[in-house]
C-alpha positions as CSV (number, residue, x, y, z in Angstrom):
1,M,-7.5,-83.9,31.0
2,I,-4.9,-81.9,32.2
3,P,-4.7,-80.0,29.2
4,R,-7.4,-78.3,29.3
5,R,-6.6,-76.7,33.1
6,I,-3.8,-75.1,31.7
7,G,-5.2,-73.9,28.1
8,P,-7.9,-71.4,30.2
9,S,-5.3,-70.7,32.9
10,L,-2.9,-69.7,30.3
11,A,-5.5,-67.6,28.5
12,V,-6.7,-66.0,31.3
13,G,-3.3,-65.3,32.3
14,L,-1.7,-63.9,29.7
15,A,-4.4,-61.6,29.2
16,S,-4.2,-60.1,32.6
17,A,-0.6,-59.8,31.9
18,F,-1.4,-58.1,28.2
19,L,-4.0,-55.7,30.4
20,L,-1.9,-54.6,33.4
21,G,0.9,-54.1,30.6
22,A,-1.1,-51.1,28.6
23,C,-2.5,-50.1,31.6
24,G,0.9,-48.1,32.6
25,S,1.1,-45.3,35.5
26,S,1.4,-41.5,34.7
27,N,0.5,-39.0,36.5
28,G,1.7,-36.1,33.8
29,T,4.3,-34.9,35.6
30,G,7.8,-35.6,34.5
31,N,7.8,-36.9,31.6
32,A,11.6,-35.6,30.3
33,A,12.2,-35.2,26.9
34,P,16.0,-34.8,24.9
35,A,17.3,-31.7,25.9
36,A,16.5,-29.1,22.6
37,P,18.3,-28.1,20.1
38,V,20.0,-25.2,21.5
39,T,22.3,-22.7,19.2
40,S,24.8,-19.7,20.6
41,A,24.3,-16.7,19.0
42,T,22.7,-13.4,19.5
43,P,19.2,-13.9,21.4
44,A,16.3,-13.6,19.0
45,A,12.7,-12.4,19.8
46,P,11.0,-15.3,20.5
47,D,8.9,-17.4,17.3
48,P,5.1,-15.7,17.7
49,A,3.6,-19.4,16.3
50,A,5.5,-20.8,19.7
51,A,3.6,-18.7,22.2
52,T,1.3,-21.0,22.8
53,T,0.2,-21.4,26.8
54,A,-1.5,-23.3,29.6
55,A,-4.1,-21.9,31.1
56,G,-2.5,-19.8,34.1
57,A,0.7,-19.7,32.3
58,D,0.6,-15.9,31.2
59,D,2.4,-13.2,32.9
60,A,0.9,-10.1,34.9
61,S,1.2,-8.5,31.5
62,G,-1.2,-11.1,29.2
63,Q,2.2,-12.2,27.8
64,P,3.1,-16.1,27.6
65,A,6.3,-17.3,29.4
66,T,7.9,-18.2,26.6
67,T,11.2,-17.5,25.5
68,A,13.1,-18.4,22.1
69,A,17.1,-17.4,24.2
70,V,18.5,-18.0,27.9
71,L,21.2,-15.4,29.0
72,T,24.3,-15.3,31.9
73,R,23.8,-11.6,33.6
74,S,25.3,-10.7,36.6
75,A,23.0,-9.6,39.4
76,Q,23.5,-7.5,42.4
77,G,24.9,-9.9,45.3
78,L,24.0,-12.9,43.6
79,G,26.5,-13.5,41.0
80,S,26.3,-14.9,37.3
81,I,22.1,-15.9,36.9
82,V,20.3,-17.1,33.7
83,T,17.6,-14.6,32.0
84,D,15.2,-15.1,29.3
85,D,15.4,-13.3,25.9
86,K,13.7,-10.2,28.1
87,G,16.3,-10.5,30.6
88,L,14.5,-11.6,33.2
89,T,15.3,-13.6,36.0
90,L,15.1,-17.5,35.6
91,Y,13.9,-19.4,38.5
92,R,14.7,-23.3,39.6
93,Y,12.0,-24.5,42.7
94,D,13.5,-27.2,45.0
95,K,10.2,-29.1,45.3
96,D,11.0,-29.9,41.2
97,Q,13.5,-33.2,40.4
98,P,16.2,-32.7,38.1
99,S,16.8,-36.7,37.4
100,P,14.7,-37.2,35.5
101,S,13.6,-34.0,34.9
102,K,10.0,-33.0,36.6
103,W,7.9,-30.5,37.7
104,T,6.0,-30.1,40.2
105,C,4.8,-27.0,40.7
106,S,1.5,-26.9,38.9
107,G,-2.3,-25.2,39.7
108,T,-2.3,-21.7,41.5
109,C,1.2,-22.0,41.7
110,T,1.9,-22.1,38.4
111,K,-0.2,-18.5,38.7
112,T,3.0,-16.7,40.7
113,W,5.6,-18.7,39.0
114,L,5.5,-19.1,35.4
115,P,6.6,-22.3,33.3
116,V,9.3,-21.3,30.6
117,I,7.7,-22.3,27.3
118,V,10.0,-23.1,24.8
119,P,10.0,-23.5,21.1
120,E,11.5,-26.3,19.3
121,S,14.8,-25.1,19.8
122,V,17.2,-22.2,21.8
123,Q,19.9,-20.0,21.7
124,A,22.2,-20.0,24.6
125,S,24.7,-17.1,25.5
126,G,26.7,-17.9,28.3
127,V,25.0,-21.4,29.5
128,E,26.4,-24.5,28.8
129,K,24.3,-25.8,26.0
130,S,24.8,-29.6,27.0
131,L,23.2,-28.8,29.9
132,L,20.0,-26.9,28.4
133,G,16.9,-29.7,27.7
134,T,13.0,-29.8,28.1
135,V,10.5,-31.6,30.4
136,H,7.0,-32.1,28.8
137,R,4.4,-30.2,30.8
138,N,0.2,-30.5,29.4
139,G,1.3,-31.3,26.2
140,R,4.0,-28.2,25.7
141,T,7.8,-27.6,26.1
142,Q,8.9,-26.6,29.4
143,L,13.2,-25.5,29.3
144,T,15.4,-27.1,31.9
145,L,18.5,-26.1,32.7
146,A,20.5,-29.0,34.3
147,G,17.4,-31.4,34.5
148,W,15.4,-28.3,36.7
149,P,12.4,-27.1,35.1
150,L,12.8,-23.0,35.0
151,Y,9.9,-20.4,36.0
152,R,9.6,-16.8,35.7
153,Y,8.4,-15.0,39.0
154,V,5.1,-12.7,38.3
155,G,7.0,-10.0,41.1
156,D,10.1,-9.5,38.7
157,T,8.2,-6.7,36.1
158,A,11.5,-5.2,34.4
159,A,14.8,-6.6,33.3
160,G,17.3,-7.7,35.7
161,Q,14.8,-7.9,38.6
162,T,15.3,-11.0,41.6
163,N,12.6,-10.3,43.7
164,G,11.4,-14.3,43.3
165,Q,15.0,-14.7,45.3
166,G,14.7,-17.1,47.9
167,K,10.9,-17.1,47.9
168,D,9.2,-19.5,51.0
169,Q,13.1,-20.6,51.3
170,E,11.7,-22.7,48.3
171,W,12.6,-20.5,44.9
172,Y,16.1,-19.4,43.7
173,A,17.6,-17.8,40.8
174,V,19.4,-20.4,38.7
175,T,23.3,-20.0,37.8
176,P,24.5,-21.1,34.2
177,S,25.1,-24.3,35.8
178,G,21.9,-24.8,37.2
179,Q,22.5,-24.7,40.8
180,K,20.2,-22.1,42.6
181,S,22.1,-18.9,43.6
182,T,22.8,-17.8,47.1
183,A,23.9,-14.4,47.8
184,T,27.1,-13.2,47.9
185,G,27.4,-11.3,50.4
């Protein structure tokens, strides 16, 4: 009679284990993906077909926060920083995580800080290709640098502006190595 007791218990245990394994937990943040293919070349205009964006991820001009290239430029008082293909400064957020890549800016935060959405490949000039990657964001691909998800600030309306630098002591222009930029005096 012992086998009869073990049989149902074993079946219940296996079914429970199967159901628990199938119910993995995910909050939709930090789904890191392999690095996006990167090519070193002269920056090209973004692919209009790749310019899809989530609600709230449009900048003040109504254009999506997309880029097909990242560049290094010198910013007065900040040294070398990274910009998109339009020359707009890219920022990192101290509350995000680089390893594994995880974004925390969501909802109303993304109305001020636009996640940088990229197509399948990104061109780079002055940025180490191996440091570029992506993280999944609500069905789209957000660019990362040294694991840090990248954003644009809506207050930067022209190339070269760094109006988001130091905002709330959590937002910083990103350097070509993925570090946060600090004032150089």
